[in-house]
C-alpha positions as CSV (number, residue, x, y, z in Angstrom):
1,M,193.8,158.9,139.3
2,T,191.9,158.2,142.1
3,E,189.2,160.0,143.1
4,T,190.7,161.9,145.9
5,T,193.3,163.8,143.3
6,S,189.7,165.0,141.5
7,S,188.4,166.3,143.7
8,T,191.7,168.1,144.8
9,L,191.6,169.7,141.7
10,L,188.0,170.9,141.9
11,D,188.8,172.8,145.0
12,E,192.6,173.9,144.2
13,S,190.2,175.4,141.3
14,Q,187.4,176.8,143.1
15,D,190.5,178.5,145.5
16,I,191.6,180.2,142.2
17,L,188.8,180.7,141.0
18,H,187.6,182.9,144.4
19,K,191.2,184.4,144.7
20,T,190.7,186.0,140.9
21,E,187.1,187.0,141.4
22,K,188.7,189.0,144.6
23,L,191.5,190.3,141.9
24,I,189.2,191.2,139.6
25,I,186.7,193.1,142.3
26,D,190.7,194.9,142.9
27,A,191.3,195.4,139.3
28,A,188.2,197.6,139.6
29,A,189.5,199.6,141.3
30,A,192.8,200.3,140.5
31,T,194.8,201.9,137.6
32,G,197.6,202.7,135.6
33,K,200.5,200.3,136.3
34,E,198.3,198.2,139.2
35,A,195.5,198.1,137.0
36,E,197.6,196.5,134.4
37,I,199.8,194.2,137.2
38,L,196.4,192.8,139.0
39,Q,195.1,192.1,135.1
40,A,198.3,189.8,134.2
41,R,197.4,188.3,138.1
42,I,193.8,188.0,136.0
43,I,194.7,185.9,133.6
44,A,197.0,183.4,135.3
45,G,194.9,182.7,137.5
46,L,191.7,181.7,134.7
47,R,194.4,180.2,132.6
48,E,195.2,177.7,135.0
49,A,191.9,177.2,136.3
50,K,190.8,176.6,133.5
51,E,194.2,173.9,132.7
52,R,192.8,172.0,136.3
53,L,189.0,171.5,135.3
54,S,190.7,170.0,132.0
55,S,192.5,167.9,134.3
56,A,189.3,167.0,136.1
57,E,187.7,166.6,133.2
58,E,189.7,164.3,132.0
59,I,189.4,162.2,135.4
60,A,185.7,162.1,134.9
61,V,186.1,161.4,131.9
62,E,188.0,158.0,132.0
63,K,186.0,156.6,135.4
64,A,182.5,157.0,133.1
65,K,184.2,155.6,130.5
66,A,185.9,152.7,132.9
67,A,182.1,152.3,134.5
68,A,180.5,152.5,131.0
69,K,183.0,149.3,129.9
70,V,182.1,147.4,133.5
71,T,178.1,147.6,132.9
72,D,178.0,146.6,129.0
73,Q,180.4,143.7,130.5
74,Y,178.1,142.6,133.0
75,V,174.5,142.9,130.0
76,H,176.3,141.0,127.5
77,E,177.6,137.8,130.3
78,N,173.8,138.2,131.9
79,P,171.9,139.5,130.2
80,W,168.6,138.1,132.1
81,K,169.7,139.6,135.3
82,A,169.9,143.0,133.7
83,I,167.0,142.5,132.6
84,G,165.0,142.1,135.6
85,I,167.4,144.7,137.1
86,G,166.2,147.1,134.7
87,A,162.5,145.6,134.6
88,A,162.9,146.4,138.5
89,V,163.9,150.1,138.7
90,G,161.1,151.1,136.0
91,V,159.2,149.5,138.2
92,V,160.5,151.4,141.6
93,V,160.8,154.9,139.1
94,G,156.7,154.2,138.1
95,M,155.6,153.5,141.0
96,L,157.6,157.0,142.4
97,I,156.2,158.7,139.3
98,A,152.3,157.4,139.9
99,R,153.1,158.4,143.6
100,R,152.9,162.5,142.7
């Protein structure tokens, strides 16, 4: 899946959560059969958001694993470059911390 798909899933999940939040507010004022209907819609909305967020999480995990694999492969193929890059990053972070 692509980054656009992941972003779309997150946007849709946020939209569902906002709609569900509105339903909860409406349900607080509702009584009887109307309250039962709103409760069912709230539960359905939360389940849908959970499914979409799970899909987005799977995409993020796949991307993280792929990045880790590529990084590991690079470090094994170029150990001295990796050490140099790590040292350079350490120096920069050290300088930034020392400024404070």
